[in-house]
N, C-alpha and C positions, 0 to 999 in steps of 0.2 A: 503493499499500499504504500503511495507516495504521502510526503508531509503537504499540510497546506498551513497555512496562517491566515488567518481570521479575526482581527483585530474589532472589537463590537464597536461597528453602527451608530451612532449617535445625532440626535440632530437637535439643536436646543430651542426648535421650534415645536419639539411635541411633549405633550403634557406628563410624560412619564421623565424627561429629561435629567431632572432635580435628582430623582431615587437613584436612576443607574448611574448616573455619573459621579455619586458619592459613592457608589458600590464599587466600580470601576476602580478611583482611587483609594480606597481603604489599604491598610498596610499596619497591621501590629507590630510595633515597636518593641512588644515584650516578648524576651524569649520564655521558651516552655519551661514548666518545673524540673523537666531532667535536665535541661543546660545547665540551668542555675546551679542546679546540685552539683554536676560535674564539675560545674567552674569553681563553686565554692573548695569542695573539695580538694581541689587543683591548689588555689591560693593559698590553703592552710597549710599544705602541704609544702610547697617551697618557702614558705613564710618559717614553718620550720626547722626544715631541713634541708634548706640553699641546695648547693650545685647536686646533690645526691637525688631530689625530688625532681630537678628540671632534668636529669640524666636518666634518671626511669620512664618519666613522660615523654623523652623523647624516643626511646627503645620503643615504647607501646605506641607510642602514634604515627612516629615516621620509620621506625624499622632501625635507628643508627645505632650501634653501640659504639659505647667510648668509654675507657678508664678513666677519664677525668673532662671536667667542662671545658678545658684549654684544650684539649682535641678537637672541641668544634667552634674554636676559634680560626678565623680566616686571618691571614695574615696580610701585614698590606703587599708583601712581595706576591701573594698569589692573587691580590685584586691588582696589582702593575701586571700581572703575567697575564689574568684573565682580557685585560685590554689590548697589551699587545699584540694577544694572538687572535682578536678578530678581523677579520676582515678590512680594509680599507674604508670601503663604504660605510661600515658600521661606527667603525673607530669615529671616522669624520661628521656622521648624522650623530653621534652622542655626544661628540664635545661641540658642534653646533647648537643642539639643543640645551646643553647645560648652560654656556655661552648665552644664550637666551634667558634661560631662567636666569640668570644671575644677574644680568644687566637690568630687567625686567623688577628683579627685588632691593638689586642696590639702587634704584631709582623711587622704589618704596621709600627704603631706609630714609634714603636726604629728604625724603618729603614727611613723613611724619613721625620717625624714630630718631629724633633728637632730645638733648638735654634741654630743658628754658627754663628760664629764671627774671625778674624782674623785682626791684624796689620801688619800696610807697616812698612818697614825699620824707618818713621820718626817719627812712633808712633802713627800718625792715623788707629782710627779701623773704618772697614767696618765689617757689618753682617748682621741677618737677626734673628727677633724676631717671634718665634712663639705661638698664644695663640687660646685659643678657643673661640669659639663663646660665647656670655652670654646666650643666651634663641635661644632654636628651637621649631618649630611646624611639629609636623610629621603626614601625614595625613595617615589613613587604610582604606582601601576600607571597607565599608560594607552594600552593596546591592545586585548582585547577588550570592555575595558569600562571609565568612568572611576567613580572611589572618593574622592568628596569627605570621607567619614567618616574613610578613613585618613589622611586630612591633620589629621582633627583628633584623631586617636587617637595619631598619632605626636609633632604639633606640641605640643598643650597641656601633655602632662605634662613634656615639655623645658623649653615656656617656663613651668610652674608651679616646675621643679627650679632655674630659673635661669640656663638655659644666654643667652649674652651673643647667641648667633649662631646660627638654625636655618636653612640652605640647602636649597630642596624642589627636589629635579629630576621631572620627569614628563614622559613621552616625549608628542609630538601626532603622529600619523603622518598625512603631509599637512597639516600645520596646521592640523589641526581642534584647536580650544581646548574645555575645558566648562567654561561659566560656575561652575558649582559648584564645581568643584574649585578656579577662584580666587578664588571670594569666601569657601570655607572658608579656602585660605591667608592671605585677611586676616583674616578671625575670628580664627583660630588664631593669628596674632601669626608668620608665616613673616617672616625677616628679607630673605632675598634667594630668588629662583625663575628657574630656567630650563628650556626647554623641550627636554629631553636625556632618553634612557634608557636599556634596554639595560646592557650589561658597561660602554660606554665612561665612561657616566654614575659608574656606579661608581668607575671608573678615576680620574676626573674628583677625584671628593670624597675618594679613599682617598689620591691622590697629590699635588693640587694641580696647578692649570695657570695660565698666565698671567692668566686671568680668575677663578678658582674657587680658594679658599683652599682649602688642605687642611683636615679635619677630624679629630674626634678620635671620632668614632663613626658609623656608618653604620644607619640601623633602617627598616623596611618592606620587605612583601614585594614579589616580580617574578615574573618567569617563569624555566627552568631556567638561562638567561644569567646574571642575574642573582644568581640563588642562586649559580653557579658562582664568579662575579666577587665575591662576596662572602665565600666558602670563603676566595678564595685571597687575600685583602688581608688578612684578619683575621691581625691581629700588628702589619701597620701602625696600621692604626685597629679599633676596637673594631665586633663588628655584636651586633646584639637576638640573632639565632636563625637557621637555615636551615629557612626554612618549606617542609613539602611541600603535596600538595593538601587542600583542605578537607574538613571531617569534620564528621560529627553523628551521635549516638548518641540515641535515644530509649528509656526506659525506662516502659511504659505498662503500670497495672493494667487497661487496659479503660475506665476512666472518663472519658477525655477523647475529645471528637467525634473518631469516625475520620479525617474530612476534614483535621480541623486536624491531625494528625499527618501524614497524607500529602504537604498542603504543606509542614509543615515540613524532610519528609523533601527534597523539591522545593527547599527554600530554599538547600539546600548543594549538592544535586546541577548546580543550573544553575550554579555557578560554573566549572565545567569538566567535562570526558569522565570523570578522572582525581579529582574530589572522592567522596567515598564517605560513603553514607547507611544507617546502620543502625537497626531496631527490633529492642527485645526485648520478650518481654509473652509471659509464663503462659497468655493464653488465647490458642489458638488461633482460635475463632471472631471474636475483635477483629482477629486477621492478618488473616483471610479479607476482614473488613471494610474496613480499612487497604487490600489487595492491590484493592479493587472500586473504591474512592475515585483511587486512584493509577490505574487505568484511565478511570474519569471522568473526570479533571480533566486528563489531562495534554494532549489534544489543545487543552484552553484554554490551553496556555503558549506565550508568545511565544518559548521557548528548549525548545523539547519536545524538539527534536532531542540537544540536549545533555543535558536530563535522563534521557531513555533510554537514552543511553548509558553516562552517568556510574552508573544504576540498573541495568544490563545487567550491564555490566561490573564492579561493585564494591561495589552495594548489597547487604545482606541483610535479612531478615525470618525472625529466629529467636523459636522457641517451646522458652519456659524451663521446667522444672518448677514454681518459683516466684520469686518477685519479689528474695528474696536469694540465688538463683542470677544472675538476672541481673544484679543490681550487683556479684557478685564477678567475671561475667563483663567487665562496663564496664572494673572495675579493670584487668583483663590489657588491657585496648584501651587505656586512660586514653584519650578523646578529647579530641579539642579542643573542642569542644562538646558537652555532656549536658544534655538534656532530661528532667525528670523528670516524666512527663506521670500523675501521680497525685491521688488526692482528700485524699491524708493523704501530703503530697511531704516533709515532715520526719520520718516516720518513716525514710524510706529514707536520707536527706542524711547521718545519721552513718556509713551503710557505706561510704560514696561517699568514696574516699582519692583516686584520681588522675582528673583534669579539668583541662583549662585553664580553663572556667568550666562554674558545674552552674547551670541555668536550673529553678527550682521553681516544680510548680504549672501547671495548664492555661493559664493568662491569659499566662505567661513564655514567648512564642514569642523562639527564639535571635535572631529578626531585629532584635527591641528593644534585644538586647544588641549588635546589629550597626551600630545608629544612634545612641541616644539614653538608655540607660537607666543610663550613666554610667561604669563598669566598661570597662577598655579591652577593644579588640574584638582585638587583635593576642596571639596566643594559639599555645601549644607545638601543634606537628601530630606526626602520624607516632607517637606512643607516650612523646614526649618531656615530657607532661605527668607522667611518674613522675619528674620531677627538672627539672622548669623552669619558671617561670612568667608570668604574663601582662605584656605590656611595664607599665612604671610609672614613678613617677619617679625609684627608684631606681635606675633604668636609665637617667638621666643627671646622678647623682653618683656620687661617687667617696670613699673614705675614707681616709684619712690618719691613721696614729698619732702619737699626740700622748706625748711622754715625755720630763719633766723629775724629774731626779734630785737629790736636793737632798744637802746633805754627810755629812750621815746615813745617806740611803739608801745614800750610794758606798761606804762601809765594809760593810756587809751583801753587796749586789749585785754589788760587786768583787769579794769573796774568792770567792763563786761562780763567777763569770763565769772569773777565772782557772784555777782548777781545769779547769773544762770545756774553756778553750781550751789550756792545756797538753796534756788528754789527746786533744785532735784535731792536734797539733802546731801549731799557731798564736800562736805565740810573741806576736807583736806585739800580737794581741788581748788576750792575758793582759796583757802589759806597760802595754798602754793602759789596762786595767782598776789594775793593782796602782801607776800613779801617781798614785790619786786617792785611795790608803788613807791613812793617818794614820800616820806610823811614831814 
């Protein structure tokens, strides 16, 4: 039997649109009880037993045998050797992508990442000190596929921010190492790298072991176990986000070749069966053309089964009354990736408020953003783009307030502070302020 992919067809003019629309968008971020129980046990074991627990779980889940965790550390020479062994085209592409990501994040740092201060008329100094985190851990998925691009997107902004130590963890099931991932670690300036993954790797980074130093923050995507572990260790360390399945939403006015749009929908559907691909267009005949292209192109795809499962289970082709209505629906969805496949994308961009990244125009495929355009591809999912932002330099920095009150300033501020402190019943606060007042 040949595979078919039939995303749900919706029309905003239909009476049942809202109910069907909400049902299609729904995705439960909660992990099931079995996952939670397993992750809880792994975290407790690593916290209690360190290296030994990490080794035991790495053997159980990845089939890797090692006498010590040090045997699973990838040396800088191995990372360099992986890079040197790549075909010239891959080396050049990796370095070009890394340079573009670095250039973008350098500009971001210049714009937003500087310390600042000013003085009042009485000489009081107020400001903010921006400093990098000391040590971060980056999780790079290594199960269903290898993601050298994730190495670049997580490590480079940390490096640009000035983080001293970047520890990478990447699972290598059955010992299969991906040369591009190792080479990307070399190019991106990873300090230490370990071939471990899963909840045990998150625990090792969060709590520290005999071999792996405790980090300040963990970034990078992973499966349900990794997401659950990150959620549980938050507070002990910082995390970037809890990522859900990948998403793409395409706003199309009918001017972009339909096979381009069909392939763009495939580009996210091929990640996994829970990925979501949605097309919004006011042109019903164009939607028919995109569906015809889906039918024609699907059999050519190596990951056709995953694409079909994703489109059948979570995909949608939605006919809207207007492009303005399509933009409004897009804002309600707040997608991870938003393509504006329009002859005049800048007409619609001002109407779009909520998205992880916006890709403007027919030539701007989402896949370019995944690899080499420059902006970070670690983006908020599951509607969290309403209040969250892409990963960036700012995620690897912290801000400390600077306050230097002059003698003259203490006379004014001390009176105010003492009054409020007495009102709160905190006499020591009030007295500390009053002791600086001139009598």
